[in-house]
HTML snippet that shows the backbone in 3Dmol.js (N, CA, C, O; Angstrom):
<script src="https://3Dmol.org/build/3Dmol-min.js"></script>
<div id="view" style="width:600px;height:400px;position:relative"></div>
<script>
const pdb = `
ATOM      1  N   UNK A   1     -12.317   8.685  84.928  1.00  0.00           N
ATOM      2  CA  UNK A   1     -11.814   8.738  83.568  1.00  0.00           C
ATOM      3  C   UNK A   1     -10.941   9.977  83.357  1.00  0.00           C
ATOM      4  O   UNK A   1      -9.878   9.899  82.740  1.00  0.00           O
ATOM      5  N   UNK A   2     -11.400  11.120  83.875  1.00  0.00           N
ATOM      6  CA  UNK A   2     -10.649  12.360  83.724  1.00  0.00           C
ATOM      7  C   UNK A   2      -9.293  12.280  84.413  1.00  0.00           C
ATOM      8  O   UNK A   2      -8.297  12.775  83.886  1.00  0.00           O
ATOM      9  N   UNK A   3      -9.252  11.658  85.589  1.00  0.00           N
ATOM     10  CA  UNK A   3      -7.997  11.541  86.335  1.00  0.00           C
ATOM     11  C   UNK A   3      -7.006  10.637  85.594  1.00  0.00           C
ATOM     12  O   UNK A   3      -5.812  10.932  85.548  1.00  0.00           O
ATOM     13  N   UNK A   4      -7.501   9.540  85.018  1.00  0.00           N
ATOM     14  CA  UNK A   4      -6.638   8.641  84.259  1.00  0.00           C
ATOM     15  C   UNK A   4      -6.067   9.346  83.031  1.00  0.00           C
ATOM     16  O   UNK A   4      -4.889   9.194  82.709  1.00  0.00           O
ATOM     17  N   UNK A   5      -6.907  10.113  82.358  1.00  0.00           N
ATOM     18  CA  UNK A   5      -6.454  10.861  81.170  1.00  0.00           C
ATOM     19  C   UNK A   5      -5.400  11.899  81.550  1.00  0.00           C
ATOM     20  O   UNK A   5      -4.439  12.112  80.811  1.00  0.00           O
ATOM     21  N   UNK A   6      -5.581  12.539  82.694  1.00  0.00           N
ATOM     22  CA  UNK A   6      -4.601  13.521  83.156  1.00  0.00           C
ATOM     23  C   UNK A   6      -3.259  12.866  83.456  1.00  0.00           C
ATOM     24  O   UNK A   6      -2.210  13.434  83.152  1.00  0.00           O
ATOM     25  N   UNK A   7      -3.283  11.691  84.040  1.00  0.00           N
ATOM     26  CA  UNK A   7      -2.043  10.964  84.341  1.00  0.00           C
ATOM     27  C   UNK A   7      -1.348  10.543  83.049  1.00  0.00           C
ATOM     28  O   UNK A   7      -0.128  10.652  82.930  1.00  0.00           O
ATOM     29  N   UNK A   8      -2.128  10.063  82.085  1.00  0.00           N
ATOM     30  CA  UNK A   8      -1.562   9.657  80.789  1.00  0.00           C
ATOM     31  C   UNK A   8      -0.927  10.857  80.094  1.00  0.00           C
ATOM     32  O   UNK A   8       0.166  10.744  79.538  1.00  0.00           O
ATOM     33  N   UNK A   9      -1.602  12.007  80.123  1.00  0.00           N
ATOM     34  CA  UNK A   9      -1.057  13.202  79.503  1.00  0.00           C
ATOM     35  C   UNK A   9       0.226  13.656  80.187  1.00  0.00           C
ATOM     36  O   UNK A   9       1.163  14.091  79.519  1.00  0.00           O
ATOM     37  N   UNK A  10       0.276  13.561  81.495  1.00  0.00           N
ATOM     38  CA  UNK A  10       1.476  13.944  82.232  1.00  0.00           C
ATOM     39  C   UNK A  10       2.656  13.044  81.880  1.00  0.00           C
ATOM     40  O   UNK A  10       3.768  13.522  81.656  1.00  0.00           O
ATOM     41  N   UNK A  11       2.404  11.744  81.834  1.00  0.00           N
ATOM     42  CA  UNK A  11       3.470  10.793  81.488  1.00  0.00           C
ATOM     43  C   UNK A  11       3.949  11.025  80.060  1.00  0.00           C
ATOM     44  O   UNK A  11       5.153  11.026  79.803  1.00  0.00           O
ATOM     45  N   UNK A  12       3.013  11.223  79.128  1.00  0.00           N
ATOM     46  CA  UNK A  12       3.388  11.475  77.735  1.00  0.00           C
ATOM     47  C   UNK A  12       4.163  12.780  77.590  1.00  0.00           C
ATOM     48  O   UNK A  12       5.111  12.852  76.808  1.00  0.00           O
ATOM     49  N   UNK A  13       3.772  13.803  78.330  1.00  0.00           N
ATOM     50  CA  UNK A  13       4.473  15.090  78.260  1.00  0.00           C
ATOM     51  C   UNK A  13       5.907  14.960  78.766  1.00  0.00           C
ATOM     52  O   UNK A  13       6.833  15.481  78.145  1.00  0.00           O
ATOM     53  N   UNK A  14       6.092  14.279  79.871  1.00  0.00           N
ATOM     54  CA  UNK A  14       7.445  14.094  80.412  1.00  0.00           C
ATOM     55  C   UNK A  14       8.289  13.264  79.457  1.00  0.00           C
ATOM     56  O   UNK A  14       9.457  13.578  79.227  1.00  0.00           O
ATOM     57  N   UNK A  15       7.706  12.204  78.898  1.00  0.00           N
ATOM     58  CA  UNK A  15       8.430  11.366  77.938  1.00  0.00           C
ATOM     59  C   UNK A  15       8.782  12.149  76.681  1.00  0.00           C
ATOM     60  O   UNK A  15       9.881  11.997  76.147  1.00  0.00           O
ATOM     61  N   UNK A  16       7.870  12.981  76.204  1.00  0.00           N
ATOM     62  CA  UNK A  16       8.125  13.788  75.013  1.00  0.00           C
ATOM     63  C   UNK A  16       9.249  14.791  75.257  1.00  0.00           C
ATOM     64  O   UNK A  16      10.113  14.973  74.399  1.00  0.00           O
ATOM     65  N   UNK A  17       9.245  15.434  76.406  1.00  0.00           N
ATOM     66  CA  UNK A  17      10.321  16.373  76.747  1.00  0.00           C
ATOM     67  C   UNK A  17      11.664  15.653  76.783  1.00  0.00           C
ATOM     68  O   UNK A  17      12.654  16.151  76.247  1.00  0.00           O
ATOM     69  N   UNK A  18      11.696  14.484  77.414  1.00  0.00           N
ATOM     70  CA  UNK A  18      12.946  13.718  77.502  1.00  0.00           C
ATOM     71  C   UNK A  18      13.443  13.310  76.115  1.00  0.00           C
ATOM     72  O   UNK A  18      14.637  13.406  75.832  1.00  0.00           O
ATOM     73  N   UNK A  19      12.540  12.859  75.256  1.00  0.00           N
ATOM     74  CA  UNK A  19      12.946  12.431  73.917  1.00  0.00           C
ATOM     75  C   UNK A  19      13.461  13.599  73.081  1.00  0.00           C
ATOM     76  O   UNK A  19      14.420  13.444  72.325  1.00  0.00           O
ATOM     77  N   UNK A  20      12.841  14.747  73.208  1.00  0.00           N
ATOM     78  CA  UNK A  20      13.309  15.920  72.462  1.00  0.00           C
ATOM     79  C   UNK A  20      14.694  16.334  72.948  1.00  0.00           C
ATOM     80  O   UNK A  20      15.552  16.697  72.144  1.00  0.00           O
ATOM     81  N   UNK A  21      14.912  16.283  74.246  1.00  0.00           N
ATOM     82  CA  UNK A  21      16.220  16.669  74.781  1.00  0.00           C
ATOM     83  C   UNK A  21      17.321  15.674  74.435  1.00  0.00           C
ATOM     84  O   UNK A  21      18.492  16.048  74.359  1.00  0.00           O
ATOM     85  N   UNK A  22      16.957  14.415  74.225  1.00  0.00           N
ATOM     86  CA  UNK A  22      17.944  13.386  73.882  1.00  0.00           C
ATOM     87  C   UNK A  22      18.469  13.577  72.463  1.00  0.00           C
ATOM     88  O   UNK A  22      19.632  13.289  72.181  1.00  0.00           O
ATOM     89  N   UNK A  23      17.607  14.062  71.573  1.00  0.00           N
ATOM     90  CA  UNK A  23      18.005  14.195  70.173  1.00  0.00           C
ATOM     91  C   UNK A  23      19.160  15.162  70.009  1.00  0.00           C
ATOM     92  O   UNK A  23      19.281  16.148  70.736  1.00  0.00           O
ATOM     93  N   UNK A  24      19.987  14.864  69.055  1.00  0.00           N
ATOM     94  CA  UNK A  24      21.151  15.698  68.774  1.00  0.00           C
ATOM     95  C   UNK A  24      20.714  17.032  68.209  1.00  0.00           C
ATOM     96  O   UNK A  24      19.911  17.086  67.277  1.00  0.00           O
ATOM     97  N   UNK A  25      21.235  18.099  68.765  1.00  0.00           N
ATOM     98  CA  UNK A  25      20.897  19.439  68.281  1.00  0.00           C
ATOM     99  C   UNK A  25      21.829  19.818  67.140  1.00  0.00           C
ATOM    100  O   UNK A  25      23.037  19.591  67.205  1.00  0.00           O
ATOM    101  N   UNK A  26      21.252  20.397  66.097  1.00  0.00           N
ATOM    102  CA  UNK A  26      22.043  20.895  64.982  1.00  0.00           C
ATOM    103  C   UNK A  26      22.299  22.376  65.237  1.00  0.00           C
ATOM    104  O   UNK A  26      21.394  23.196  65.087  1.00  0.00           O
ATOM    105  N   UNK A  27      23.524  22.724  65.623  1.00  0.00           N
ATOM    106  CA  UNK A  27      23.843  24.100  65.981  1.00  0.00           C
ATOM    107  C   UNK A  27      24.207  24.952  64.780  1.00  0.00           C
ATOM    108  O   UNK A  27      24.389  26.162  64.921  1.00  0.00           O
ATOM    109  N   UNK A  28      24.318  24.352  63.599  1.00  0.00           N
ATOM    110  CA  UNK A  28      24.652  25.098  62.401  1.00  0.00           C
ATOM    111  C   UNK A  28      23.400  25.780  61.864  1.00  0.00           C
ATOM    112  O   UNK A  28      22.465  25.098  61.443  1.00  0.00           O
ATOM    113  N   UNK A  29      23.362  27.091  61.870  1.00  0.00           N
ATOM    114  CA  UNK A  29      22.180  27.840  61.458  1.00  0.00           C
ATOM    115  C   UNK A  29      22.031  27.917  59.944  1.00  0.00           C
ATOM    116  O   UNK A  29      21.001  28.386  59.461  1.00  0.00           O
ATOM    117  N   UNK A  30      23.015  27.478  59.189  1.00  0.00           N
ATOM    118  CA  UNK A  30      22.924  27.597  57.739  1.00  0.00           C
ATOM    119  C   UNK A  30      21.809  26.725  57.177  1.00  0.00           C
ATOM    120  O   UNK A  30      21.272  27.036  56.114  1.00  0.00           O
ATOM    121  N   UNK A  31      21.448  25.653  57.854  1.00  0.00           N
ATOM    122  CA  UNK A  31      20.363  24.797  57.394  1.00  0.00           C
ATOM    123  C   UNK A  31      19.028  25.509  57.417  1.00  0.00           C
ATOM    124  O   UNK A  31      18.136  25.173  56.637  1.00  0.00           O
ATOM    125  N   UNK A  32      18.874  26.473  58.286  1.00  0.00           N
ATOM    126  CA  UNK A  32      17.616  27.207  58.382  1.00  0.00           C
ATOM    127  C   UNK A  32      17.421  28.140  57.199  1.00  0.00           C
ATOM    128  O   UNK A  32      16.295  28.521  56.879  1.00  0.00           O
ATOM    129  N   UNK A  33      18.512  28.506  56.554  1.00  0.00           N
ATOM    130  CA  UNK A  33      18.438  29.437  55.434  1.00  0.00           C
ATOM    131  C   UNK A  33      18.609  28.754  54.090  1.00  0.00           C
ATOM    132  O   UNK A  33      18.737  29.428  53.068  1.00  0.00           O
ATOM    133  N   UNK A  34      18.613  27.441  54.072  1.00  0.00           N
ATOM    134  CA  UNK A  34      18.683  26.698  52.825  1.00  0.00           C
ATOM    135  C   UNK A  34      20.076  26.433  52.313  1.00  0.00           C
ATOM    136  O   UNK A  34      20.227  25.786  51.276  1.00  0.00           O
ATOM    137  N   UNK A  35      21.097  26.902  52.990  1.00  0.00           N
ATOM    138  CA  UNK A  35      22.471  26.641  52.566  1.00  0.00           C
ATOM    139  C   UNK A  35      22.907  25.313  53.166  1.00  0.00           C
ATOM    140  O   UNK A  35      23.331  25.243  54.319  1.00  0.00           O
ATOM    141  N   UNK A  36      22.794  24.265  52.366  1.00  0.00           N
ATOM    142  CA  UNK A  36      23.075  22.921  52.866  1.00  0.00           C
ATOM    143  C   UNK A  36      24.543  22.739  53.211  1.00  0.00           C
ATOM    144  O   UNK A  36      24.866  22.166  54.252  1.00  0.00           O
ATOM    145  N   UNK A  37      25.408  23.202  52.383  1.00  0.00           N
ATOM    146  CA  UNK A  37      26.826  23.122  52.673  1.00  0.00           C
ATOM    147  C   UNK A  37      27.439  21.758  52.438  1.00  0.00           C
ATOM    148  O   UNK A  37      28.625  21.568  52.708  1.00  0.00           O
ATOM    149  N   UNK A  38      26.679  20.818  51.949  1.00  0.00           N
ATOM    150  CA  UNK A  38      27.208  19.488  51.705  1.00  0.00           C
ATOM    151  C   UNK A  38      26.110  18.590  51.188  1.00  0.00           C
ATOM    152  O   UNK A  38      25.020  19.038  50.831  1.00  0.00           O
ATOM    153  N   UNK A  39      26.429  17.306  51.159  1.00  0.00           N
ATOM    154  CA  UNK A  39      25.427  16.370  50.654  1.00  0.00           C
ATOM    155  C   UNK A  39      24.361  16.115  51.707  1.00  0.00           C
ATOM    156  O   UNK A  39      24.623  16.223  52.905  1.00  0.00           O
ATOM    157  N   UNK A  40      23.169  15.780  51.262  1.00  0.00           N
ATOM    158  CA  UNK A  40      22.066  15.487  52.161  1.00  0.00           C
ATOM    159  C   UNK A  40      22.269  14.197  52.928  1.00  0.00           C
ATOM    160  O   UNK A  40      21.646  13.990  53.970  1.00  0.00           O
ATOM    161  N   UNK A  41      23.140  13.318  52.422  1.00  0.00           N
ATOM    162  CA  UNK A  41      23.366  12.034  53.075  1.00  0.00           C
ATOM    163  C   UNK A  41      24.031  12.205  54.428  1.00  0.00           C
ATOM    164  O   UNK A  41      23.862  11.359  55.306  1.00  0.00           O
ATOM    165  N   UNK A  42      24.783  13.282  54.614  1.00  0.00           N
ATOM    166  CA  UNK A  42      25.468  13.499  55.884  1.00  0.00           C
ATOM    167  C   UNK A  42      24.479  13.810  57.004  1.00  0.00           C
ATOM    168  O   UNK A  42      24.790  13.605  58.178  1.00  0.00           O
ATOM    169  N   UNK A  43      23.289  14.304  56.654  1.00  0.00           N
ATOM    170  CA  UNK A  43      22.298  14.666  57.655  1.00  0.00           C
ATOM    171  C   UNK A  43      21.235  13.592  57.840  1.00  0.00           C
ATOM    172  O   UNK A  43      20.277  13.785  58.588  1.00  0.00           O
ATOM    173  N   UNK A  44      21.400  12.465  57.163  1.00  0.00           N
ATOM    174  CA  UNK A  44      20.419  11.391  57.252  1.00  0.00           C
ATOM    175  C   UNK A  44      20.497  10.712  58.613  1.00  0.00           C
ATOM    176  O   UNK A  44      21.583  10.438  59.123  1.00  0.00           O
ATOM    177  N   UNK A  45      19.323  10.443  59.198  1.00  0.00           N
ATOM    178  CA  UNK A  45      19.280   9.786  60.504  1.00  0.00           C
ATOM    179  C   UNK A  45      19.521   8.288  60.323  1.00  0.00           C
ATOM    180  O   UNK A  45      18.996   7.674  59.394  1.00  0.00           O
ATOM    181  N   UNK A  46      20.312   7.715  61.212  1.00  0.00           N
ATOM    182  CA  UNK A  46      20.616   6.289  61.129  1.00  0.00           C
ATOM    183  C   UNK A  46      20.620   5.681  62.510  1.00  0.00           C
ATOM    184  O   UNK A  46      20.890   6.365  63.498  1.00  0.00           O
ATOM    185  N   UNK A  47      20.325   4.412  62.582  1.00  0.00           N
ATOM    186  CA  UNK A  47      20.445   3.652  63.811  1.00  0.00           C
ATOM    187  C   UNK A  47      19.593   4.163  64.956  1.00  0.00           C
ATOM    188  O   UNK A  47      18.386   4.357  64.818  1.00  0.00           O
ATOM    189  N   UNK A  48      20.244   4.377  66.088  1.00  0.00           N
ATOM    190  CA  UNK A  48      19.542   4.797  67.300  1.00  0.00           C
ATOM    191  C   UNK A  48      18.910   6.179  67.134  1.00  0.00           C
ATOM    192  O   UNK A  48      17.841   6.446  67.683  1.00  0.00           O
ATOM    193  N   UNK A  49      19.570   7.049  66.380  1.00  0.00           N
ATOM    194  CA  UNK A  49      19.030   8.401  66.164  1.00  0.00           C
ATOM    195  C   UNK A  49      17.689   8.333  65.431  1.00  0.00           C
ATOM    196  O   UNK A  49      16.762   9.078  65.749  1.00  0.00           O
ATOM    197  N   UNK A  50      17.595   7.437  64.453  1.00  0.00           N
ATOM    198  CA  UNK A  50      16.353   7.269  63.705  1.00  0.00           C
ATOM    199  C   UNK A  50      15.257   6.682  64.594  1.00  0.00           C
ATOM    200  O   UNK A  50      14.093   7.071  64.491  1.00  0.00           O
ATOM    201  N   UNK A  51      15.632   5.749  65.465  1.00  0.00           N
ATOM    202  CA  UNK A  51      14.675   5.145  66.390  1.00  0.00           C
ATOM    203  C   UNK A  51      14.134   6.181  67.369  1.00  0.00           C
ATOM    204  O   UNK A  51      12.930   6.220  67.623  1.00  0.00           O
ATOM    205  N   UNK A  52      15.006   7.016  67.918  1.00  0.00           N
ATOM    206  CA  UNK A  52      14.582   8.059  68.857  1.00  0.00           C
ATOM    207  C   UNK A  52      13.684   9.054  68.145  1.00  0.00           C
ATOM    208  O   UNK A  52      12.699   9.517  68.720  1.00  0.00           O
ATOM    209  N   UNK A  53      14.003   9.387  66.914  1.00  0.00           N
ATOM    210  CA  UNK A  53      13.190  10.314  66.124  1.00  0.00           C
ATOM    211  C   UNK A  53      11.779   9.756  65.911  1.00  0.00           C
ATOM    212  O   UNK A  53      10.790  10.459  66.118  1.00  0.00           O
ATOM    213  N   UNK A  54      11.695   8.508  65.503  1.00  0.00           N
ATOM    214  CA  UNK A  54      10.393   7.890  65.271  1.00  0.00           C
ATOM    215  C   UNK A  54       9.596   7.744  66.566  1.00  0.00           C
ATOM    216  O   UNK A  54       8.379   7.930  66.575  1.00  0.00           O
ATOM    217  N   UNK A  55      10.283   7.413  67.654  1.00  0.00           N
ATOM    218  CA  UNK A  55       9.625   7.305  68.951  1.00  0.00           C
ATOM    219  C   UNK A  55       9.096   8.662  69.407  1.00  0.00           C
ATOM    220  O   UNK A  55       8.021   8.749  70.002  1.00  0.00           O
ATOM    221  N   UNK A  56       9.855   9.719  69.124  1.00  0.00           N
ATOM    222  CA  UNK A  56       9.406  11.073  69.455  1.00  0.00           C
ATOM    223  C   UNK A  56       8.138  11.424  68.682  1.00  0.00           C
ATOM    224  O   UNK A  56       7.204  11.992  69.248  1.00  0.00           O
ATOM    225  N   UNK A  57       8.100  11.093  67.408  1.00  0.00           N
ATOM    226  CA  UNK A  57       6.896  11.343  66.603  1.00  0.00           C
ATOM    227  C   UNK A  57       5.702  10.561  67.140  1.00  0.00           C
ATOM    228  O   UNK A  57       4.595  11.092  67.217  1.00  0.00           O
ATOM    229  N   UNK A  58       5.920   9.315  67.507  1.00  0.00           N
ATOM    230  CA  UNK A  58       4.842   8.490  68.033  1.00  0.00           C
ATOM    231  C   UNK A  58       4.293   9.056  69.343  1.00  0.00           C
ATOM    232  O   UNK A  58       3.079   9.146  69.523  1.00  0.00           O
ATOM    233  N   UNK A  59       5.183   9.433  70.247  1.00  0.00           N
ATOM    234  CA  UNK A  59       4.755   9.993  71.536  1.00  0.00           C
ATOM    235  C   UNK A  59       4.039  11.325  71.324  1.00  0.00           C
ATOM    236  O   UNK A  59       3.056  11.616  72.005  1.00  0.00           O
ATOM    237  N   UNK A  60       4.525  12.133  70.385  1.00  0.00           N
ATOM    238  CA  UNK A  60       3.870  13.412  70.093  1.00  0.00           C
ATOM    239  C   UNK A  60       2.456  13.186  69.558  1.00  0.00           C
ATOM    240  O   UNK A  60       1.530  13.895  69.952  1.00  0.00           O
ATOM    241  N   UNK A  61       2.279  12.225  68.681  1.00  0.00           N
ATOM    242  CA  UNK A  61       0.951  11.917  68.151  1.00  0.00           C
ATOM    243  C   UNK A  61       0.026  11.387  69.237  1.00  0.00           C
ATOM    244  O   UNK A  61      -1.151  11.744  69.278  1.00  0.00           O
ATOM    245  N   UNK A  62       0.551  10.535  70.119  1.00  0.00           N
ATOM    246  CA  UNK A  62      -0.253  10.032  71.234  1.00  0.00           C
ATOM    247  C   UNK A  62      -0.664  11.160  72.169  1.00  0.00           C
ATOM    248  O   UNK A  62      -1.788  11.178  72.671  1.00  0.00           O
ATOM    249  N   UNK A  63       0.244  12.099  72.402  1.00  0.00           N
ATOM    250  CA  UNK A  63      -0.071  13.234  73.266  1.00  0.00           C
ATOM    251  C   UNK A  63      -1.173  14.091  72.657  1.00  0.00           C
ATOM    252  O   UNK A  63      -2.116  14.478  73.348  1.00  0.00           O
ATOM    253  N   UNK A  64      -1.057  14.387  71.372  1.00  0.00           N
ATOM    254  CA  UNK A  64      -2.077  15.184  70.694  1.00  0.00           C
ATOM    255  C   UNK A  64      -3.416  14.452  70.719  1.00  0.00           C
ATOM    256  O   UNK A  64      -4.458  15.069  70.938  1.00  0.00           O
ATOM    257  N   UNK A  65      -3.392  13.143  70.496  1.00  0.00           N
ATOM    258  CA  UNK A  65      -4.628  12.361  70.536  1.00  0.00           C
ATOM    259  C   UNK A  65      -5.254  12.389  71.926  1.00  0.00           C
ATOM    260  O   UNK A  65      -6.476  12.465  72.060  1.00  0.00           O
ATOM    261  N   UNK A  66      -4.418  12.327  72.960  1.00  0.00           N
ATOM    262  CA  UNK A  66      -4.955  12.349  74.325  1.00  0.00           C
ATOM    263  C   UNK A  66      -5.536  13.709  74.683  1.00  0.00           C
ATOM    264  O   UNK A  66      -6.436  13.798  75.518  1.00  0.00           O
ATOM    265  N   UNK A  67      -5.032  14.765  74.062  1.00  0.00           N
ATOM    266  CA  UNK A  67      -5.575  16.105  74.296  1.00  0.00           C
ATOM    267  C   UNK A  67      -6.884  16.282  73.528  1.00  0.00           C
ATOM    268  O   UNK A  67      -7.823  16.887  74.045  1.00  0.00           O
ATOM    269  N   UNK A  68      -6.956  15.771  72.318  1.00  0.00           N
ATOM    270  CA  UNK A  68      -8.143  15.936  71.480  1.00  0.00           C
ATOM    271  C   UNK A  68      -9.271  14.977  71.843  1.00  0.00           C
ATOM    272  O   UNK A  68     -10.428  15.237  71.513  1.00  0.00           O
ATOM    273  N   UNK A  69      -8.958  13.887  72.510  1.00  0.00           N
ATOM    274  CA  UNK A  69      -9.957  12.860  72.841  1.00  0.00           C
ATOM    275  C   UNK A  69     -11.147  13.442  73.615  1.00  0.00           C
ATOM    276  O   UNK A  69     -12.288  13.199  73.221  1.00  0.00           O
ATOM    277  N   UNK A  70     -10.932  14.194  74.693  1.00  0.00           N
ATOM    278  CA  UNK A  70     -12.105  14.731  75.408  1.00  0.00           C
ATOM    279  C   UNK A  70     -12.905  15.742  74.581  1.00  0.00           C
ATOM    280  O   UNK A  70     -14.117  15.865  74.755  1.00  0.00           O
ATOM    281  N   UNK A  71     -12.235  16.456  73.692  1.00  0.00           N
ATOM    282  CA  UNK A  71     -12.923  17.446  72.858  1.00  0.00           C
ATOM    283  C   UNK A  71     -13.825  16.738  71.846  1.00  0.00           C
ATOM    284  O   UNK A  71     -14.972  17.134  71.641  1.00  0.00           O
ATOM    285  N   UNK A  72     -13.300  15.697  71.223  1.00  0.00           N
ATOM    286  CA  UNK A  72     -14.057  14.964  70.210  1.00  0.00           C
ATOM    287  C   UNK A  72     -15.172  14.160  70.863  1.00  0.00           C
ATOM    288  O   UNK A  72     -16.284  14.086  70.339  1.00  0.00           O
ATOM    289  N   UNK A  73     -14.869  13.558  72.008  1.00  0.00           N
ATOM    290  CA  UNK A  73     -15.862  12.734  72.703  1.00  0.00           C
ATOM    291  C   UNK A  73     -17.047  13.585  73.162  1.00  0.00           C
ATOM    292  O   UNK A  73     -18.190  13.129  73.171  1.00  0.00           O
ATOM    293  N   UNK A  74     -16.754  14.808  73.537  1.00  0.00           N
ATOM    294  CA  UNK A  74     -17.794  15.755  73.914  1.00  0.00           C
ATOM    295  C   UNK A  74     -18.295  15.490  75.249  1.00  0.00           C
ATOM    296  O   UNK A  74     -19.181  16.198  75.727  1.00  0.00           O
TER     297      UNK A  74
END
`;
const viewer = $3Dmol.createViewer("view");
viewer.addModel(pdb, "pdb");
viewer.setStyle({}, {cartoon: {color: "spectrum"}});
viewer.zoomTo();
viewer.render();
</script>
């Protein structure tokens, strides 16, 4: 069981890293300081970008669950 969980965690970690790297980076630092500089609609995720974002959240939640599972199971 422990070996299977380790393999699942490894696969999820690699997938999570790949998904984070695929996402478009926002190089404009003004967003970090609250200066939007335009309408919020321009920063809205659409299409494939939204799908990758949601998939990243799902994989991150699965990874956290796989890490917490042995702790909760005891």
